[in-house]
GUNUPA-394010 format. One record per residue (C-alpha): x, y, z; residue in one letter; residue number from 1. Coordinates in steps of 0.25 Angstrom, whole numbers, plus 5000, padded with zeros to 4 digits. Layout:
+------+------+------+--------+-----+
!    X !    Y !    Z ! residu ! num !
+------+------+------+--------+-----+
!    X !    Y !    Z !      A ! NUM !
...
+------+------+------+--------+-----+
//
This chain:
+------+------+------+--------+-----+
!    X !    Y !    Z ! residu ! num !
+------+------+------+--------+-----+
! 5059 ! 4933 ! 5049 !      M !   1 !
! 5048 ! 4942 ! 5045 !      N !   2 !
! 5039 ! 4931 ! 5040 !      E !   3 !
! 5037 ! 4926 ! 5054 !      K !   4 !
! 5033 ! 4941 ! 5061 !      L !   5 !
! 5020 ! 4946 ! 5062 !      K !   6 !
! 5017 ! 4960 ! 5056 !      P !   7 !
! 5016 ! 4966 ! 5069 !      A !   8 !
! 5031 ! 4962 ! 5071 !      T !   9 !
! 5035 ! 4964 ! 5058 !      L !  10 !
! 5031 ! 4980 ! 5058 !      C !  11 !
! 5040 ! 4981 ! 5069 !      V !  12 !
! 5052 ! 4972 ! 5065 !      Q !  13 !
! 5052 ! 4970 ! 5050 !      A !  14 !
! 5061 ! 4977 ! 5042 !      G !  15 !
! 5073 ! 4984 ! 5051 !      W !  16 !
! 5080 ! 4974 ! 5059 !      T !  17 !
! 5091 ! 4981 ! 5067 !      P !  18 !
! 5105 ! 4975 ! 5069 !      K !  19 !
! 5114 ! 4977 ! 5082 !      K !  20 !
! 5114 ! 4991 ! 5085 !      G !  21 !
! 5106 ! 4996 ! 5073 !      E !  22 !
! 5093 ! 5006 ! 5077 !      P !  23 !
! 5081 ! 4998 ! 5082 !      R !  24 !
! 5073 ! 5006 ! 5074 !      V !  25 !
! 5073 ! 5007 ! 5059 !      L !  26 !
! 5082 ! 5020 ! 5054 !      P !  27 !
! 5080 ! 5031 ! 5045 !      I !  28 !
! 5091 ! 5028 ! 5035 !      Y !  29 !
! 5089 ! 5045 ! 5032 !      Q !  30 !
! 5098 ! 5043 ! 5019 !      S !  31 !
! 5099 ! 5045 ! 5006 !      T !  32 !
! 5110 ! 5036 ! 5003 !      T !  33 !
! 5119 ! 5025 ! 5008 !      F !  34 !
! 5135 ! 5024 ! 5008 !      K !  35 !
! 5144 ! 5013 ! 5002 !      Y !  36 !
! 5158 ! 5012 ! 5001 !      E !  37 !
! 5161 ! 5008 ! 4987 !      T !  38 !
! 5155 ! 5011 ! 4974 !      S !  39 !
! 5154 ! 4996 ! 4970 !      D !  40 !
! 5144 ! 4996 ! 4982 !      Q !  41 !
! 5135 ! 5005 ! 4977 !      M !  42 !
! 5135 ! 5000 ! 4962 !      A !  43 !
! 5131 ! 4987 ! 4968 !      R !  44 !
! 5118 ! 4994 ! 4976 !      L !  45 !
! 5114 ! 5002 ! 4963 !      F !  46 !
! 5116 ! 4989 ! 4955 !      D !  47 !
! 5105 ! 4981 ! 4963 !      L !  48 !
! 5118 ! 4971 ! 4967 !      E !  49 !
! 5117 ! 4973 ! 4981 !      E !  50 !
! 5106 ! 4978 ! 4992 !      S !  51 !
! 5109 ! 4992 ! 4999 !      G !  52 !
! 5106 ! 5006 ! 5001 !      Y !  53 !
! 5113 ! 5017 ! 4992 !      F !  54 !
! 5100 ! 5027 ! 4990 !      Y !  55 !
! 5087 ! 5028 ! 4998 !      T !  56 !
! 5079 ! 5031 ! 4986 !      R !  57 !
! 5081 ! 5015 ! 4983 !      L !  58 !
! 5083 ! 5009 ! 4997 !      Q !  59 !
! 5086 ! 5015 ! 5011 !      N !  60 !
! 5086 ! 5005 ! 5024 !      P !  61 !
! 5074 ! 5011 ! 5032 !      T !  62 !
! 5065 ! 5011 ! 5019 !      N !  63 !
! 5070 ! 4996 ! 5018 !      D !  64 !
! 5067 ! 4992 ! 5032 !      A !  65 !
! 5052 ! 4998 ! 5032 !      V !  66 !
! 5051 ! 4991 ! 5017 !      A !  67 !
! 5055 ! 4978 ! 5024 !      A !  68 !
! 5045 ! 4979 ! 5034 !      K !  69 !
! 5033 ! 4982 ! 5026 !      I !  70 !
! 5039 ! 4970 ! 5017 !      A !  71 !
! 5037 ! 4962 ! 5029 !      A !  72 !
! 5025 ! 4966 ! 5032 !      L !  73 !
! 5019 ! 4962 ! 5019 !      E !  74 !
! 5027 ! 4950 ! 5018 !      G !  75 !
! 5033 ! 4955 ! 5007 !      G !  76 !
! 5049 ! 4954 ! 5002 !      V !  77 !
! 5052 ! 4968 ! 4998 !      A !  78 !
! 5046 ! 4981 ! 5000 !      A !  79 !
! 5049 ! 4994 ! 4995 !      M !  80 !
! 5046 ! 5008 ! 5002 !      L !  81 !
! 5041 ! 5019 ! 4993 !      T !  82 !
! 5038 ! 5034 ! 4996 !      S !  83 !
! 5022 ! 5033 ! 4995 !      S !  84 !
! 5012 ! 5021 ! 4994 !      G !  85 !
! 5010 ! 5029 ! 4980 !      Q !  86 !
! 5024 ! 5025 ! 4977 !      A !  87 !
! 5022 ! 5012 ! 4982 !      A !  88 !
! 5011 ! 5008 ! 4972 !      N !  89 !
! 5017 ! 5015 ! 4961 !      F !  90 !
! 5030 ! 5009 ! 4962 !      Y !  91 !
! 5024 ! 4994 ! 4964 !      A !  92 !
! 5016 ! 4995 ! 4950 !      V !  93 !
! 5027 ! 5004 ! 4944 !      L !  94 !
! 5037 ! 4992 ! 4948 !      N !  95 !
! 5028 ! 4982 ! 4938 !      L !  96 !
! 5023 ! 4991 ! 4927 !      C !  97 !
! 5029 ! 5002 ! 4917 !      S !  98 !
! 5023 ! 5010 ! 4905 !      A !  99 !
! 5012 ! 5000 ! 4898 !      G ! 100 !
! 5009 ! 4992 ! 4909 !      D ! 101 !
! 4994 ! 4989 ! 4917 !      H ! 102 !
! 4991 ! 4985 ! 4931 !      F ! 103 !
! 4978 ! 4982 ! 4938 !      V ! 104 !
! 4974 ! 4989 ! 4950 !      S ! 105 !
! 4961 ! 4988 ! 4960 !      A ! 106 !
! 4953 ! 5002 ! 4958 !      A ! 107 !
! 4952 ! 5005 ! 4972 !      T ! 108 !
! 4965 ! 5009 ! 4976 !      V ! 109 !
! 4970 ! 5022 ! 4982 !      Y ! 110 !
! 4969 ! 5034 ! 4975 !      G ! 111 !
! 4982 ! 5037 ! 4974 !      G ! 112 !
! 4984 ! 5024 ! 4968 !      T ! 113 !
! 4974 ! 5024 ! 4958 !      F ! 114 !
! 4978 ! 5038 ! 4952 !      N ! 115 !
! 4993 ! 5032 ! 4953 !      L ! 116 !
! 4988 ! 5019 ! 4946 !      F ! 117 !
! 4978 ! 5026 ! 4936 !      A ! 118 !
! 4985 ! 5039 ! 4933 !      V ! 119 !
! 4999 ! 5040 ! 4936 !      T ! 120 !
! 5004 ! 5026 ! 4932 !      M ! 121 !
! 4996 ! 5027 ! 4918 !      A ! 122 !
! 5003 ! 5040 ! 4916 !      K ! 123 !
! 5016 ! 5030 ! 4917 !      M ! 124 !
! 5010 ! 5020 ! 4906 !      G ! 125 !
! 5005 ! 5011 ! 4918 !      I ! 126 !
! 4990 ! 5008 ! 4917 !      E ! 127 !
! 4981 ! 5003 ! 4928 !      V ! 128 !
! 4966 ! 4996 ! 4928 !      T ! 129 !
! 4959 ! 4997 ! 4939 !      F ! 130 !
! 4950 ! 4985 ! 4944 !      I ! 131 !
! 4939 ! 4983 ! 4955 !      D ! 132 !
! 4946 ! 4975 ! 4965 !      Q ! 133 !
! 4934 ! 4967 ! 4969 !      D ! 134 !
! 4932 ! 4963 ! 4954 !      A ! 135 !
! 4932 ! 4949 ! 4952 !      S ! 136 !
! 4946 ! 4943 ! 4947 !      E ! 137 !
! 4942 ! 4942 ! 4931 !      E ! 138 !
! 4939 ! 4955 ! 4932 !      E ! 139 !
! 4951 ! 4961 ! 4937 !      I ! 140 !
! 4959 ! 4952 ! 4929 !      A ! 141 !
! 4953 ! 4958 ! 4917 !      A ! 142 !
! 4960 ! 4971 ! 4919 !      A ! 143 !
! 4974 ! 4963 ! 4918 !      F ! 144 !
! 4981 ! 4965 ! 4905 !      R ! 145 !
! 4994 ! 4958 ! 4899 !      P ! 146 !
! 5002 ! 4970 ! 4903 !      N ! 147 !
! 4996 ! 4972 ! 4918 !      T ! 148 !
! 5006 ! 4971 ! 4929 !      K ! 149 !
! 5001 ! 4970 ! 4943 !      L ! 150 !
! 4987 ! 4971 ! 4951 !      L ! 151 !
! 4985 ! 4982 ! 4961 !      F ! 152 !
! 4976 ! 4984 ! 4973 !      G ! 153 !
! 4975 ! 4987 ! 4988 !      E ! 154 !
! 4973 ! 4978 ! 4999 !      T ! 155 !
! 4963 ! 4988 ! 5005 !      I ! 156 !
! 4959 ! 5000 ! 4996 !      T ! 157 !
! 4961 ! 5014 ! 4998 !      N ! 158 !
! 4951 ! 5021 ! 5001 !      P ! 159 !
! 4941 ! 5010 ! 4999 !      G ! 160 !
! 4944 ! 4999 ! 5009 !      V ! 161 !
! 4943 ! 4988 ! 4999 !      E ! 162 !
! 4949 ! 4975 ! 5001 !      V ! 163 !
! 4957 ! 4969 ! 4989 !      L ! 164 !
! 4956 ! 4954 ! 4987 !      D ! 165 !
! 4971 ! 4953 ! 4985 !      I ! 166 !
! 4972 ! 4936 ! 4984 !      E ! 167 !
! 4962 ! 4940 ! 4970 !      K ! 168 !
! 4969 ! 4953 ! 4965 !      F ! 169 !
! 4983 ! 4943 ! 4968 !      A ! 170 !
! 4977 ! 4932 ! 4960 !      R ! 171 !
! 4973 ! 4940 ! 4948 !      I ! 172 !
! 4988 ! 4947 ! 4948 !      A ! 173 !
! 4994 ! 4934 ! 4947 !      H ! 174 !
! 4984 ! 4928 ! 4938 !      N ! 175 !
! 4990 ! 4940 ! 4929 !      H ! 176 !
! 5004 ! 4939 ! 4934 !      G ! 177 !
! 5006 ! 4952 ! 4940 !      V ! 178 !
! 5008 ! 4956 ! 4954 !      P ! 179 !
! 4997 ! 4961 ! 4963 !      L ! 180 !
! 5000 ! 4975 ! 4971 !      I ! 181 !
! 4993 ! 4977 ! 4982 !      V ! 182 !
! 4993 ! 4990 ! 4991 !      D ! 183 !
! 4994 ! 4986 ! 5006 !      N ! 184 !
! 4991 ! 5000 ! 5013 !      T ! 185 !
! 4979 ! 4998 ! 5020 !      F ! 186 !
! 4980 ! 4985 ! 5024 !      A ! 187 !
! 4994 ! 4985 ! 5027 !      T ! 188 !
! 5001 ! 4972 ! 5030 !      P ! 189 !
! 4996 ! 4970 ! 5043 !      I ! 190 !
! 4983 ! 4969 ! 5038 !      N ! 191 !
! 4986 ! 4963 ! 5025 !      C ! 192 !
! 4999 ! 4955 ! 5017 !      R ! 193 !
! 4994 ! 4956 ! 5002 !      P ! 194 !
! 5005 ! 4947 ! 5000 !      F ! 195 !
! 4999 ! 4936 ! 5008 !      E ! 196 !
! 4987 ! 4937 ! 4996 !      W ! 197 !
! 4994 ! 4937 ! 4985 !      G ! 198 !
! 4998 ! 4952 ! 4982 !      A ! 199 !
! 5013 ! 4953 ! 4976 !      D ! 200 !
! 5016 ! 4967 ! 4979 !      I ! 201 !
! 5011 ! 4976 ! 4990 !      V ! 202 !
! 5012 ! 4993 ! 4992 !      T ! 203 !
! 5008 ! 5001 ! 5004 !      H ! 204 !
! 5008 ! 5016 ! 5006 !      S ! 205 !
! 5014 ! 5014 ! 5019 !      T ! 206 !
! 5010 ! 5030 ! 5022 !      T ! 207 !
! 4997 ! 5023 ! 5027 !      K ! 208 !
! 4996 ! 5011 ! 5038 !      Y ! 209 !
! 5011 ! 5007 ! 5039 !      M ! 210 !
! 5016 ! 5021 ! 5042 !      D ! 211 !
! 5003 ! 5023 ! 5050 !      G ! 212 !
! 5006 ! 5038 ! 5055 !      H ! 213 !
! 5005 ! 5045 ! 5041 !      A ! 214 !
! 5019 ! 5051 ! 5043 !      T ! 215 !
! 5026 ! 5043 ! 5030 !      A ! 216 !
! 5021 ! 5043 ! 5016 !      V ! 217 !
! 5026 ! 5029 ! 5011 !      G ! 218 !
! 5024 ! 5016 ! 5002 !      G ! 219 !
! 5030 ! 5003 ! 5001 !      A ! 220 !
! 5029 ! 4990 ! 4991 !      I ! 221 !
! 5031 ! 4977 ! 4995 !      V ! 222 !
! 5033 ! 4965 ! 4986 !      D ! 223 !
! 5029 ! 4950 ! 4988 !      S ! 224 !
! 5039 ! 4943 ! 4980 !      G ! 225 !
! 5031 ! 4934 ! 4976 !      N ! 226 !
! 5027 ! 4940 ! 4963 !      F ! 227 !
! 5035 ! 4932 ! 4952 !      D ! 228 !
! 5040 ! 4943 ! 4942 !      W ! 229 !
! 5048 ! 4933 ! 4936 !      E ! 230 !
! 5036 ! 4925 ! 4931 !      A ! 231 !
! 5029 ! 4936 ! 4925 !      H ! 232 !
! 5042 ! 4943 ! 4920 !      A ! 233 !
! 5034 ! 4948 ! 4906 !      D ! 234 !
! 5025 ! 4957 ! 4914 !      K ! 235 !
! 5037 ! 4963 ! 4925 !      F ! 236 !
! 5050 ! 4965 ! 4916 !      P ! 237 !
! 5054 ! 4976 ! 4925 !      G ! 238 !
! 5055 ! 4965 ! 4936 !      L ! 239 !
! 5060 ! 4954 ! 4927 !      T ! 240 !
! 5069 ! 4961 ! 4917 !      Q ! 241 !
! 5083 ! 4968 ! 4918 !      P ! 242 !
! 5081 ! 4983 ! 4923 !      D ! 243 !
! 5091 ! 4990 ! 4914 !      P ! 244 !
! 5092 ! 5001 ! 4926 !      S ! 245 !
! 5100 ! 4990 ! 4934 !      Y ! 246 !
! 5108 ! 4984 ! 4923 !      H ! 247 !
! 5098 ! 4974 ! 4920 !      G ! 248 !
! 5095 ! 4968 ! 4933 !      L ! 249 !
! 5082 ! 4960 ! 4935 !      T ! 250 !
! 5075 ! 4961 ! 4947 !      Y ! 251 !
! 5067 ! 4949 ! 4947 !      S ! 252 !
! 5079 ! 4941 ! 4945 !      T ! 253 !
! 5088 ! 4950 ! 4952 !      A ! 254 !
! 5079 ! 4952 ! 4964 !      F ! 255 !
! 5069 ! 4941 ! 4965 !      G ! 256 !
! 5057 ! 4943 ! 4975 !      K ! 257 !
! 5062 ! 4957 ! 4977 !      G ! 258 !
! 5062 ! 4961 ! 4964 !      A ! 259 !
! 5050 ! 4970 ! 4963 !      Y ! 260 !
! 5054 ! 4978 ! 4976 !      I ! 261 !
! 5069 ! 4978 ! 4971 !      T ! 262 !
! 5064 ! 4984 ! 4957 !      K ! 263 !
! 5055 ! 4993 ! 4963 !      A ! 264 !
! 5065 ! 5000 ! 4972 !      T ! 265 !
! 5077 ! 5000 ! 4963 !      V ! 266 !
! 5069 ! 5004 ! 4950 !      Q ! 267 !
! 5057 ! 5011 ! 4954 !      L ! 268 !
! 5062 ! 5019 ! 4968 !      M ! 269 !
! 5076 ! 5021 ! 4960 !      R ! 270 !
! 5069 ! 5029 ! 4949 !      D ! 271 !
! 5056 ! 5035 ! 4956 !      L ! 272 !
! 5060 ! 5037 ! 4971 !      G ! 273 !
! 5048 ! 5036 ! 4977 !      S ! 274 !
! 5057 ! 5032 ! 4991 !      I ! 275 !
! 5051 ! 5031 ! 5005 !      Q ! 276 !
! 5060 ! 5042 ! 5015 !      A ! 277 !
! 5067 ! 5033 ! 5026 !      P ! 278 !
! 5062 ! 5043 ! 5035 !      Q ! 279 !
! 5046 ! 5038 ! 5030 !      N ! 280 !
! 5050 ! 5022 ! 5031 !      A ! 281 !
! 5054 ! 5025 ! 5046 !      F ! 282 !
! 5042 ! 5031 ! 5049 !      L ! 283 !
! 5034 ! 5020 ! 5040 !      L ! 284 !
! 5041 ! 5009 ! 5049 !      N ! 285 !
! 5037 ! 5015 ! 5061 !      L ! 286 !
! 5023 ! 5013 ! 5056 !      G ! 287 !
! 5025 ! 4999 ! 5053 !      L ! 288 !
! 5028 ! 4995 ! 5065 !      E ! 289 !
! 5015 ! 4998 ! 5071 !      T ! 290 !
! 5007 ! 4995 ! 5058 !      L ! 291 !
! 5002 ! 4982 ! 5065 !      D ! 292 !
! 4996 ! 4989 ! 5077 !      L ! 293 !
! 4991 ! 5001 ! 5069 !      R ! 294 !
! 4984 ! 4992 ! 5058 !      M ! 295 !
! 4977 ! 4985 ! 5070 !      E ! 296 !
! 4971 ! 4997 ! 5076 !      R ! 297 !
! 4968 ! 5003 ! 5062 !      H ! 298 !
! 4958 ! 4991 ! 5059 !      C ! 299 !
! 4952 ! 4991 ! 5072 !      K ! 300 !
! 4949 ! 5005 ! 5072 !      N ! 301 !
! 4944 ! 5005 ! 5058 !      A ! 302 !
! 4935 ! 4993 ! 5060 !      Q ! 303 !
! 4928 ! 5000 ! 5072 !      Q ! 304 !
! 4927 ! 5012 ! 5064 !      V ! 305 !
! 4922 ! 5004 ! 5051 !      A ! 306 !
! 4911 ! 4998 ! 5060 !      E ! 307 !
! 4906 ! 5011 ! 5066 !      Y ! 308 !
! 4906 ! 5018 ! 5051 !      L ! 309 !
! 4897 ! 5007 ! 5047 !      R ! 310 !
! 4887 ! 5007 ! 5059 !      S ! 311 !
! 4885 ! 5024 ! 5056 !      N ! 312 !
! 4875 ! 5027 ! 5048 !      D ! 313 !
! 4880 ! 5037 ! 5043 !      Q ! 314 !
! 4890 ! 5030 ! 5035 !      V ! 315 !
! 4886 ! 5025 ! 5021 !      A ! 316 !
! 4896 ! 5013 ! 5021 !      W ! 317 !
! 4910 ! 5008 ! 5026 !      V ! 318 !
! 4922 ! 5000 ! 5020 !      H ! 319 !
! 4930 ! 4993 ! 5030 !      Y ! 320 !
! 4933 ! 4978 ! 5027 !      P ! 321 !
! 4934 ! 4976 ! 5041 !      G ! 322 !
! 4918 ! 4977 ! 5043 !      L ! 323 !
! 4910 ! 4965 ! 5038 !      Q ! 324 !
! 4901 ! 4966 ! 5027 !      G ! 325 !
! 4912 ! 4976 ! 5020 !      D ! 326 !
! 4915 ! 4972 ! 5006 !      K ! 327 !
! 4927 ! 4969 ! 5008 !      Y ! 328 !
! 4927 ! 4961 ! 5023 !      Y ! 329 !
! 4930 ! 4948 ! 5018 !      E ! 330 !
! 4942 ! 4952 ! 5010 !      L ! 331 !
! 4947 ! 4961 ! 5022 !      G ! 332 !
! 4944 ! 4948 ! 5031 !      Q ! 333 !
! 4953 ! 4939 ! 5021 !      K ! 334 !
! 4965 ! 4950 ! 5020 !      Y ! 335 !
! 4964 ! 4958 ! 5030 !      L ! 336 !
! 4959 ! 4951 ! 5043 !      P ! 337 !
! 4966 ! 4958 ! 5053 !      K ! 338 !
! 4960 ! 4971 ! 5048 !      G ! 339 !
! 4961 ! 4979 ! 5035 !      S ! 340 !
! 4965 ! 4994 ! 5039 !      C ! 341 !
! 4960 ! 5007 ! 5045 !      G ! 342 !
! 4954 ! 5012 ! 5032 !      V ! 343 !
! 4939 ! 5014 ! 5031 !      I ! 344 !
! 4930 ! 5019 ! 5020 !      A ! 345 !
! 4916 ! 5024 ! 5021 !      F ! 346 !
! 4904 ! 5034 ! 5017 !      G ! 347 !
! 4894 ! 5041 ! 5024 !      L ! 348 !
! 4881 ! 5043 ! 5020 !      K ! 349 !
! 4878 ! 5056 ! 5011 !      G ! 350 !
! 4890 ! 5053 ! 5003 !      G ! 351 !
! 4904 ! 5061 ! 4998 !      R ! 352 !
! 4900 ! 5076 ! 5007 !      E ! 353 !
! 4896 ! 5068 ! 5019 !      E ! 354 !
! 4911 ! 5061 ! 5020 !      S ! 355 !
! 4918 ! 5073 ! 5020 !      I ! 356 !
! 4909 ! 5080 ! 5029 !      R ! 357 !
! 4911 ! 5068 ! 5038 !      F ! 358 !
! 4928 ! 5070 ! 5037 !      M ! 359 !
! 4927 ! 5084 ! 5038 !      D ! 360 !
! 4920 ! 5080 ! 5053 !      A ! 361 !
! 4931 ! 5071 ! 5057 !      L ! 362 !
! 4939 ! 5075 ! 5068 !      K ! 363 !
! 4948 ! 5063 ! 5073 !      L ! 364 !
! 4949 ! 5057 ! 5060 !      C ! 365 !
! 4957 ! 5067 ! 5049 !      A ! 366 !
! 4954 ! 5069 ! 5035 !      I ! 367 !
! 4969 ! 5066 ! 5028 !      V ! 368 !
! 4974 ! 5059 ! 5015 !      T ! 369 !
! 4981 ! 5049 ! 5023 !      H ! 370 !
! 4976 ! 5035 ! 5028 !      V ! 371 !
! 4979 ! 5024 ! 5036 !      A ! 372 !
! 4987 ! 5030 ! 5048 !      D ! 373 !
! 4986 ! 5030 ! 5062 !      A ! 374 !
! 4976 ! 5042 ! 5061 !      R ! 375 !
! 4961 ! 5041 ! 5057 !      T ! 376 !
! 4959 ! 5049 ! 5044 !      S ! 377 !
! 4949 ! 5050 ! 5033 !      V ! 378 !
! 4948 ! 5054 ! 5018 !      L ! 379 !
! 4937 ! 5056 ! 5009 !      H ! 380 !
! 4945 ! 5049 ! 4997 !      P ! 381 !
! 4935 ! 5056 ! 4987 !      A ! 382 !
! 4939 ! 5068 ! 4990 !      S ! 383 !
! 4954 ! 5066 ! 4992 !      H ! 384 !
! 4962 ! 5054 ! 4989 !      T ! 385 !
! 4954 ! 5051 ! 4978 !      H ! 386 !
! 4948 ! 5065 ! 4973 !      R ! 387 !
! 4957 ! 5063 ! 4960 !      Q ! 388 !
! 4947 ! 5052 ! 4954 !      L ! 389 !
! 4935 ! 5053 ! 4947 !      T ! 390 !
! 4923 ! 5048 ! 4952 !      D ! 391 !
! 4924 ! 5036 ! 4943 !      E ! 392 !
! 4938 ! 5033 ! 4949 !      Q ! 393 !
! 4933 ! 5036 ! 4963 !      L ! 394 !
! 4921 ! 5024 ! 4961 !      A ! 395 !
! 4933 ! 5015 ! 4954 !      A ! 396 !
! 4942 ! 5017 ! 4966 !      A ! 397 !
! 4931 ! 5013 ! 4976 !      G ! 398 !
! 4930 ! 5028 ! 4983 !      V ! 399 !
! 4916 ! 5032 ! 4985 !      A ! 400 !
! 4914 ! 5048 ! 4985 !      P ! 401 !
! 4910 ! 5045 ! 5000 !      D ! 402 !
! 4921 ! 5035 ! 5004 !      L ! 403 !
! 4930 ! 5041 ! 5016 !      I ! 404 !
! 4942 ! 5034 ! 5020 !      R ! 405 !
! 4943 ! 5033 ! 5034 !      L ! 406 !
! 4957 ! 5029 ! 5040 !      S ! 407 !
! 4955 ! 5024 ! 5053 !      V ! 408 !
! 4967 ! 5027 ! 5063 !      G ! 409 !
! 4972 ! 5020 ! 5076 !      I ! 410 !
! 4965 ! 5031 ! 5084 !      E ! 411 !
! 4956 ! 5025 ! 5095 !      D ! 412 !
! 4943 ! 5020 ! 5086 !      A ! 413 !
! 4933 ! 5025 ! 5095 !      G ! 414 !
! 4939 ! 5041 ! 5092 !      D ! 415 !
! 4938 ! 5038 ! 5077 !      I ! 416 !
! 4923 ! 5033 ! 5077 !      I ! 417 !
! 4921 ! 5046 ! 5086 !      A ! 418 !
! 4927 ! 5055 ! 5076 !      D ! 419 !
! 4918 ! 5048 ! 5065 !      I ! 420 !
! 4906 ! 5049 ! 5072 !      A ! 421 !
! 4907 ! 5063 ! 5076 !      Q ! 422 !
! 4911 ! 5065 ! 5061 !      A ! 423 !
! 4898 ! 5058 ! 5056 !      L ! 424 !
! 4891 ! 5068 ! 5066 !      A ! 425 !
! 4895 ! 5080 ! 5061 !      A ! 426 !
! 4892 ! 5078 ! 5047 !      R ! 427 !
+------+------+------+--------+-----+
//
């Protein structure tokens, strides 16, 4: 049924289908545990011989309904909610890698993701090689090793607003027998469904557009079900060889297309516990119901703001895929024909200090760490989200010292532009 429904309908209807006499609105199952009548019933759940609920760290009905909605929106077979977008990316990679393994990632990823990959996962014995996502297929392929387990990129990079050539990345990954993982946070499945372009696994910081109101931190992992783990069994023993913690169960044979998410849930979530609270999942679901409407407004507003910034002689440069002549305009038209997102990257003449003075003069647009919600917000990544990076790392991540990340909200576009104009005049 879901394949026949449009995204706007899935935003409202998918995930929760109430039966006779049940609540029309998804309930919050605010319970840590669930009752059974016999010991055998519980034992079968612990052995993964039956599906059901016994402890919210592993599964919860509210969370599962919202995960099912996100899977339907992305066109995947299964999804799992996590406590944050960081946890989603961590689990997505850790589900395939262990100490001694290697993966390849675009360098222009979110600063928190860059640090997770380059520093924290390195301490776990998992090594990453960062590459220029715009490099040729041959140059990117040269970064692969015999122990490489995946390729990673963001549909639209944060904060540089660069568009990933998903088909190119998928081709490179599959030529090396590994899956492509794409962080689809900024585009959302409303504007891009990476599975349709060859990606295998999608992650989200649901904290951003999916929630849309800056109320609940969360993340999600979605599996397309398309990658054949058995065909590359030697690369992915965690999925294709028996798991001693479940009496020798093998995920790829026991769960087929559901193997990846099942392993992430019953192994990683069991042991690391980065769950999303049912209350947060409930709030996320409310946000998802209006996602289609809001993304249209975000993109419409951002296009107007980007055009204004480009026309202003105090602005040195503007990056927005919707602008003709932008470096990523053609890729944007290919992968994001409905619009990219509400985030714009730009810099002012005069450099870093001028950018900071401009932000301090804004009145409607707020300086906040957050991005991609209903309210217009602004940030200077080199001073804030990416301040732990060296100048060399900033350059590799595509973060110029004067880069301003403007997240255009759903207010009246004229009011947003007026605030920008007065702040430029006040410098």
